[in-house]
C-alpha positions in Angstrom: -14.4 9.0 27.7 -11.8 6.3 28.5 -9.9 3.9 26.4 -9.6 0.4 28.0 -7.3 -2.1 26.5 -6.3 -5.8 27.0 -9.7 -7.3 27.2 -9.6 -10.8 26.0 -12.6 -12.7 24.4 -12.9 -16.4 23.6 -13.5 -17.0 19.9 -17.0 -18.4 20.6 -18.0 -15.7 22.9 -20.4 -13.0 21.7 -19.2 -9.3 21.6 -22.2 -8.3 23.6 -20.4 -9.4 26.7 -17.5 -7.0 26.2 -19.0 -4.2 28.5 -19.4 -6.8 31.2 -15.8 -8.0 30.9 -14.6 -4.3 30.9 -16.7 -3.7 34.1 -15.0 -6.6 35.8 -11.6 -5.4 34.7 -12.3 -1.9 36.1 -14.0 -3.3 39.1 -17.3 -1.5 38.2 -20.9 -2.3 38.2 -22.2 -2.9 34.6 -24.7 0.1 35.1 -21.8 2.5 35.5 -20.9 2.0 31.8 -23.3 4.3 30.0 -22.0 3.5 26.4 -19.3 1.7 24.6 -17.8 1.0 21.2 -14.9 -1.0 19.9 -11.6 0.9 19.6 -9.4 -2.0 18.3 -9.8 -5.8 17.7 -6.9 -8.1 17.2 -6.1 -11.9 17.1 -3.8 -13.2 19.9 -2.3 -16.4 18.5 1.0 -16.4 20.4 -0.2 -19.6 22.2 -1.6 -22.1 19.7 -3.6 -23.7 22.6 -5.3 -20.4 23.4 -6.1 -18.4 20.3 -8.5 -15.5 21.2 -9.4 -12.0 20.4 -8.1 -9.0 22.2 -10.1 -5.8 22.3 -9.7 -2.1 23.3 -12.9 -0.3 24.1 -14.1 3.3 24.3 -16.2 3.6 27.4 -18.4 6.4 28.6 -18.7 6.0 32.3 -20.6 7.9 34.9 -18.5 10.9 36.1 -18.0 9.4 39.6 -16.9 6.1 38.1 -14.5 7.7 35.6 -12.8 9.6 38.5 -12.5 6.5 40.5 -10.9 4.5 37.6 -8.4 7.1 36.8 -7.3 7.5 40.4 -6.6 3.8 40.6 -2.9 3.2 40.0 -3.5 -0.6 39.4 -5.4 0.3 36.3 -2.8 2.6 34.7 -1.4 -0.2 32.5 -4.6 -0.5 30.5 -6.8 2.6 31.1 -6.3 6.1 29.8 -8.4 9.1 28.7 -9.5 8.7 25.1 -7.9 11.1 22.7 -10.4 13.5 21.2 -10.7 13.4 17.5 -11.4 17.0 16.5 -12.8 17.9 13.1 -10.2 19.4 10.7 -10.3 23.1 10.1 -9.2 24.1 6.8 -7.9 27.6 5.7 -9.1 29.1 2.4 -6.1 29.5 0.1 -5.6 32.3 -2.4 -5.0 31.1 -6.0 -4.9 33.0 -9.3 -5.4 29.7 -11.1 -6.6 26.4 -9.7 -3.9 24.2 -8.2 -3.2 21.0 -10.2 -2.8 17.6 -8.7 -1.0 15.0 -10.9 -1.8 11.4 -10.2 -5.0 9.8 -8.8 -3.4 7.4 -6.5 -4.0 7.7 -2.7 -1.7 10.7 -2.3 -3.3 12.6 -5.2 -6.8 11.6 -4.4 -6.5 12.9 -0.8 -4.6 15.9 -1.7 -7.3 16.8 -4.2 -10.1 16.1 -1.6 -8.4 18.4 0.9 -8.0 21.3 -1.7 -11.6 20.8 -2.8 -12.9 20.9 0.8 -11.1 24.2 1.2 -12.8 25.7 -1.9 -9.6 25.7 -4.0 -11.4 24.0 -7.0 -8.4 21.7 -7.9 -7.9 20.0 -11.2 -6.9 16.4 -10.8 -5.1 14.8 -13.7 -4.7 11.0 -14.2 -2.8 9.4 -17.0 -4.9 6.3 -16.9 -8.6 5.6 -17.1 -11.3 5.7 -14.4 -11.4 2.7 -12.2 -14.2 0.9 -14.0 -12.5 1.2 -17.5 -9.2 0.5 -15.9 -10.5 -2.7 -14.4 -11.7 -3.9 -17.9 -8.3 -3.1 -19.4 -6.6 -4.9 -16.6 -8.6 -8.0 -17.0 -8.0 -7.9 -20.7 -4.3 -7.8 -20.1 -4.4 -10.9 -17.7 -6.6 -12.9 -20.1 -5.3 -11.9 -23.5 -1.8 -10.3 -22.8 -2.9 -7.0 -24.3 -1.1 -4.3 -22.3 -2.3 -0.7 -22.1 0.7 1.3 -21.0 -1.5 4.2 -19.6 -4.1 2.1 -17.8 -2.8 -1.1 -16.0 -2.1 -2.5 -12.6 0.2 0.6 -11.9 -1.6 3.5 -13.6 -5.2 4.7 -13.5 -7.7 5.8 -10.9 -6.8 4.5 -7.5 -3.1 4.0 -8.3 -1.3 0.7 -7.7 -3.1 0.0 -4.5 -6.4 -0.5 -6.4 -5.1 -3.9 -7.5 -3.5 -5.1 -4.3 -4.8 -6.5 -1.0 -5.9 -2.9 0.1 -3.9 -3.1 3.2 -4.5 -0.1 5.5 -1.7 -0.9 8.0 1.2 1.5 8.3 4.4 1.8 10.2 4.1 5.5 10.7 2.3 7.2 13.5 1.0 10.2 11.6 -2.2 11.5 13.2 -3.5 11.9 9.6 -3.8 8.2 9.4 -7.0 8.2 11.4 -8.5 10.9 9.1 -7.6 8.6 6.1 -9.4 5.7 7.5 -12.5 7.8 8.4 -12.6 9.3 4.8 -12.3 5.8 3.3 -15.1 4.5 5.6 -17.3 7.4 4.6 -16.5 6.5 0.9 -17.8 3.0 1.3 -14.9 0.9 2.7 -16.1 -1.5 5.5 -16.6 0.3 8.9 -14.4 -2.4 10.5 -11.2 -0.7 9.1 -11.7 1.9 11.9 -11.0 -0.7 14.7 -9.3 -3.7 13.2 -5.6 -3.9 14.2 -4.8 -5.1 10.7 -7.4 -3.3 8.5 -7.7 -4.2 4.9 -10.3 -3.3 2.2 -9.5 -5.7 -0.6 -9.4 -4.8 -4.3 -13.2 -5.0 -4.7 -14.1 -2.8 -2.0 -11.3 -0.2 -2.5 -12.4 0.4 -6.2 -15.8 1.5 -4.8 -14.2 3.8 -2.3 -12.0 5.3 -4.9 -15.0 6.1 -7.1 -16.8 7.7 -4.2 -13.8 9.9 -3.3 -13.7 11.1 -6.9 -17.4 12.0 -6.8 -16.9 13.8 -3.6 -14.0 15.9 -5.1 -16.2 16.8 -8.0 -19.2 17.7 -5.8 -17.0 20.1 -3.8 -15.9 22.0 -6.9 -13.0 20.0 -8.2 -12.4 18.7 -11.7 -11.1 15.2 -12.5 -9.6 14.5 -15.9 -8.7 10.9 -16.9 -6.3 10.0 -19.8 -4.4 13.3 -19.1 -0.7 12.5 -18.8 1.8 15.1 -17.7 4.5 15.6 -20.3 6.2 18.9 -19.2 6.3 21.6 -16.5 6.7 25.2 -17.4 9.1 27.1 -15.2 9.6 31.0 -15.0 12.0 32.6 -12.7 12.4 29.5 -10.6 8.7 28.9 -10.1 6.0 26.8 -11.7 4.1 28.6 -14.3 2.0 25.8 -15.8 2.2 22.3 -17.2 1.5 20.4 -20.5 -0.5 17.1 -20.6 -1.2 14.8 -23.5 -4.9 14.0 -23.8 -7.1 11.9 -26.2 -7.6 15.3 -28.1 -3.9 16.3 -28.2 -1.7 18.4 -25.9 -3.3 20.7 -23.5 -1.8 23.5 -21.4 -2.8 24.2 -17.9 -1.8 27.6 -16.3 -1.1 27.1 -12.5 1.4 28.2 -10.0 0.9 25.1 -7.7 1.4 21.4 -8.8 1.1 18.6 -6.4 3.0 15.8 -8.0 2.0 12.4 -6.9 3.1 10.2 -9.9 3.3 6.8 -8.4 6.3 4.6 -8.1 6.2 3.4 -11.7 6.1 6.8 -13.4 9.4 6.3 -15.1 8.7 8.7 -18.0 7.8 11.4 -15.5 11.0 11.0 -13.6 12.9 11.2 -16.9 11.1 14.4 -17.7 11.9 15.9 -14.3 15.5 15.1 -14.7 15.6 16.6 -18.1 14.2 20.0 -16.9 16.5 20.1 -13.9 14.3 19.2 -11.1 16.5 17.6 -8.5 16.2 13.9 -8.1 18.1 11.3 -6.1 18.3 7.6 -6.1 16.9 5.9 -3.0 17.1 2.3 -1.7 14.4 -0.2 -2.8 14.0 -3.9 -3.0 13.4 -6.7 -5.5 12.6 -10.4 -5.3 9.8 -12.9 -5.9 6.3 -13.8 -5.0 6.1 -16.8 -2.7 2.8 -18.9 -2.6 1.7 -21.3 0.0 -1.7 -23.1 0.7 -3.8 -20.7 2.9 -5.1 -23.8 4.8 -1.4 -24.6 5.6 -0.7 -21.2 6.7 -3.8 -21.1 9.0 -2.6 -24.4 10.6 0.8 -22.9 11.1 -0.5 -19.7 12.7 -3.6 -20.9 14.6 -2.9 -24.6 15.4 -6.0 -26.5 16.2 -8.1 -23.4 16.0 -7.4 -23.2 12.2 -10.7 -23.1 10.3 -12.6 -21.5 13.1 -15.4 -19.4 11.3 -14.6 -16.2 13.3 -10.9 -16.2 12.5 -9.7 -14.3 9.6 -7.3 -16.1 7.1 -3.8 -16.0 8.8 -1.1 -13.8 7.7 2.5 -13.2 8.5 5.3 -10.6 8.4 9.0 -11.9 8.4 12.4 -10.2 8.3 16.0 -11.4 8.5 19.1 -9.5 8.5 22.0 -11.3 6.7 25.7 -11.3 7.3 26.3 -9.8 3.9 24.5 -6.7 5.0 21.4 -7.4 3.1 17.8 -7.6 4.5 15.3 -10.2 3.3 11.7 -9.5 4.2 8.1 -10.4 3.4 6.1 -7.6 1.9 2.4 -7.0 0.9 1.4 -10.3 2.3 -2.1 -11.4 0.7 -4.1 -14.0 2.5 -6.4 -15.9 0.2 -5.1 -14.0 -2.8 -3.5 -14.4 -6.1 -0.3 -13.4 -7.9 -1.1 -11.0 -10.8 0.8 -9.4 -13.8 1.6 -5.8 -13.0 3.7 -4.6 -16.0 3.3 -1.1 -17.2 5.8 -1.2 -20.1 5.8 -3.3 -23.1 8.3 -6.2 -23.1 8.7 -6.5 -19.3 7.3 -8.8 -16.7 6.4 -7.6 -13.2 4.5 -9.5 -10.4 2.4 -8.2 -7.7 -0.2 -9.6 -5.1 -3.8 -9.0 -5.0 -6.8 -10.2 -2.8 -10.5 -9.4 -2.5 -12.1 -8.5 0.8 -13.2 -12.0 1.5 -9.6 -13.4 1.1 -11.2 -16.6 0.1 -8.6 -17.9 -2.5 -6.7 -21.2 -2.1 -3.3 -19.7 -1.9 -1.5 -17.1 0.3 1.1 -15.1 -1.4 3.7 -12.5 -0.3 6.6 -10.7 -1.9 10.0 -11.9 -0.7 12.3 -9.0 -1.1 16.0 -8.2 -1.0 17.3 -4.8 -0.1 18.9 -2.9 -3.0 21.1 0.2 -2.4 22.2 2.9 -4.9 25.8 1.7 -4.7 24.7 -1.6 -6.3 24.5 0.3 -9.6 27.5 1.2 -11.7 26.1 4.6 -12.3 25.7 8.0 -10.5 22.5 8.8 -12.4 19.4 9.3 -10.2 17.5 7.0 -12.7 20.0 4.1 -12.3 17.6 2.2 -10.2 14.9 2.4 -12.9 17.4 0.9 -15.4 18.3 -1.8 -12.9 14.5 -2.8 -12.5 14.0 -2.6 -16.3 16.8 -5.0 -17.1 15.4 -7.7 -14.9 11.8 -7.1 -16.2 13.0 -7.3 -19.8 15.0 -10.5 -19.0 12.0 -12.2 -17.5 10.0 -11.3 -20.7 12.6 -13.0 -22.8 12.8 -15.9 -20.4 9.1 -16.5 -20.6 9.2 -16.7 -24.4 8.5 -13.0 -25.1 5.2 -13.1 -23.4 3.7 -11.7 -20.2 3.9 -15.1 -18.5 6.2 -15.2 -15.5 9.2 -17.3 -14.7 8.4 -19.6 -11.8 10.3 -22.2 -9.8 9.5 -24.4 -6.8 11.3 -23.3 -3.6 13.2 -26.7 -3.4 14.5 -26.4 -6.9 15.6 -22.8 -6.3 17.4 -23.7 -3.2 19.2 -26.7 -4.7 19.8 -24.7 -7.9 17.9 -27.3 -10.0 16.1 -26.3 -13.2 12.5 -27.2 -12.5 10.1 -28.6 -15.0 6.8 -28.4 -13.3 4.9 -27.8 -10.0 3.6 -29.8 -7.1 0.6 -29.6 -4.9 0.6 -25.8 -4.8 -0.4 -24.4 -8.2 0.9 -21.0 -9.1 -2.0 -18.5 -9.3 -0.2 -15.9 -11.5 -2.4 -14.6 -14.3 -2.0 -15.0 -17.2 0.3 -18.0 -16.5 3.9 -19.1 -15.6 6.7 -20.9 -17.4 9.1 -23.2 -15.4 12.5 -21.4 -15.1 15.8 -21.1 -13.3 15.4 -18.0 -11.2 19.1 -18.0 -10.5 19.5 -17.2 -14.2 17.1 -14.2 -13.9 18.0 -12.5 -10.7 21.2 -10.7 -9.9 23.5 -13.1 -8.0 23.3 -11.1 -4.7 19.5 -11.2 -4.9 19.3 -14.9 -5.6 21.8 -15.8 -2.8 20.2 -13.6 -0.3 16.7 -14.9 -1.1 18.0 -18.5 -0.6 19.3 -17.5 2.9 16.1 -15.8 3.7 13.9 -18.7 2.7 15.9 -21.0 4.9 15.7 -18.6 7.9 12.0 -18.2 7.5 11.6 -22.0 7.4 12.9 -22.0 11.0 10.1 -19.5 12.1 7.2 -20.4 9.9 6.4 -23.9 8.9 5.0 -23.0 5.4 8.5 -21.9 4.4 9.6 -25.6 4.8 7.4 -26.6 1.9 9.7 -27.2 -1.0 6.9 -27.2 -3.5 6.0 -23.5 -2.8 6.0 -21.6 -6.1 8.3 -18.6 -6.5 7.1 -16.3 -9.3 9.4 -13.5 -10.6 10.3 -10.7 -10.7 8.8 -8.5 -8.0 10.4 -5.2 -8.9 7.9 -2.5 -8.1 7.5 -2.6 -4.3 8.7 1.0 -3.9 10.1 3.9 -5.8 13.7 3.8 -6.7 13.7 7.6 -6.9 13.2 10.4 -4.4 12.2 14.0 -5.5 13.8 16.1 -2.6 11.6 18.7 -1.0 12.3 21.5 1.5 10.5 22.3 4.8 7.7 23.9 2.9 7.2 20.6 1.0 8.2 22.2 -2.3 10.9 20.8 -4.7 14.4 22.1 -3.9 14.8 25.2 -5.8 11.5 25.2 -7.7 8.6 27.2 -6.0 5.2 25.7 -6.6 6.1 22.0 -7.2 5.0 19.8 -4.4 6.3 16.2 -4.8 4.4 13.8 -2.5 3.4 10.2 -2.1 5.1 6.8 -2.6 6.4 7.8 -6.2 8.1 10.9 -4.9 9.7 8.7 -2.1 7.7 9.9 0.9 5.4 7.0 1.6 5.1 3.2 1.5 1.5 2.0 1.2 -2.0 3.3 0.9 -2.5 5.1 4.3 0.9 6.7 4.5 0.6 8.0 0.9 -2.8 9.3 1.5 -1.6 11.0 4.8 1.3 12.6 2.8 -1.2 13.9 0.3 -3.2 15.5 3.1 -0.3 17.2 4.6 0.9 18.4 1.2 -2.4 19.9 0.4 -2.4 21.7 3.7 1.1 23.0 2.9 -0.2 24.3 -0.5 -3.1 26.2 1.2 -0.7 27.7 3.8 1.9 28.8 1.3 -0.6 30.4 -0.9 -1.2 33.0 1.8 2.4 34.0 2.1 
């Protein structure tokens, strides 16, 4: 089988003609293509006068035709043998007690799935509720301001990604990424994620996939326990001996020599507990900023030109970055076409923003986080938890600025750039639920963050027209884009100096998004299985 790339297709042309176009490109007769399927699909909008799709195809040719194509040096640029996707072979580990996975976000779910497939009968503990109950509690928070500290946008089945755009893009090239996509598709995510260049699930479809992953873990012999929050790890002779968890029925002990710790980037109490019992932690760079909103229709015109509104085109997106003279980086993050800005607090008395969209991406506004890089040397402390304190101070200040409510401070871009206190909003209405209050974001954000954001917005305006709109709402603060802490691990993926503790995923500092976190969970589970045989 061959993989053929760079096949252009007009927006109005049917996909049925792709084999014919591929045959022309390879100088073959159509009959020499025995079968085909889409390997990748993307939008090429570099020329606004010629927006079109670009495909890569998997082709099964007759043996003679395949030999001829591979022997033609003129075709080398866009033809190569297709990589074979082999089924994963799992070793059966040896465990005196079941391994325990802490956290049911992408890393924890996929780690538990691999262990269950291997017959290890893992126990998966999640501090929050199952995704259905969690959804109810999150909506109650958005509508009534009633925050549940254990089940919210950050905590509960599915992790923080369950209330996001459900992006499945990643900057890593881990071969496990394909396995993650296949598992999600098998669990009910749209099959298109297997070939779209920018796959996304949407919060609605992702919640279904999360439930089905849990059901599969249980069917394979695993146990999933909700409302079970890790409170302590028992250590004996430098090795894990068990853990304690608080449950609706009181504290419960679990005997185990293997803990996969996938706590998520907002598990501040877990990081504090680890620090107290002597598990090595280190601060890591992260970023903070605001959520910027623009009309999706304006963004479509900016990216697609006259083709904006074409029924076959997806809502437009963007990814921007600029490196400033002050050494800071300003960049867009978690861009949500047709989405909304949501309250993402997990602690009482703090305001946190995030972006979310459904699979259809049909909302009026596009939103993205605009973030400024933050380094450990920005804190006047050597504590590995100093980044958490930094985040928390901003979140609490936002809560006070909003009148001690979970409304969010918000300011139009023009007022922010001119350092004017805004009193209202223009043609773009802020979508943040439960609501916003006009505010001076310079009074909320650290000076270096506010100054860097202003430079970044001006730079982005030179590259993308929507950033010239001075009525774009900026809602703050966006503080939870990544973990401010890393739990160091050795070559065996175990915590430094503590046998049997396996930190993984975004919260432990080893991933940045759904796919990379899930892939890290898979690799960590494989390490647990391998190490159990030593």
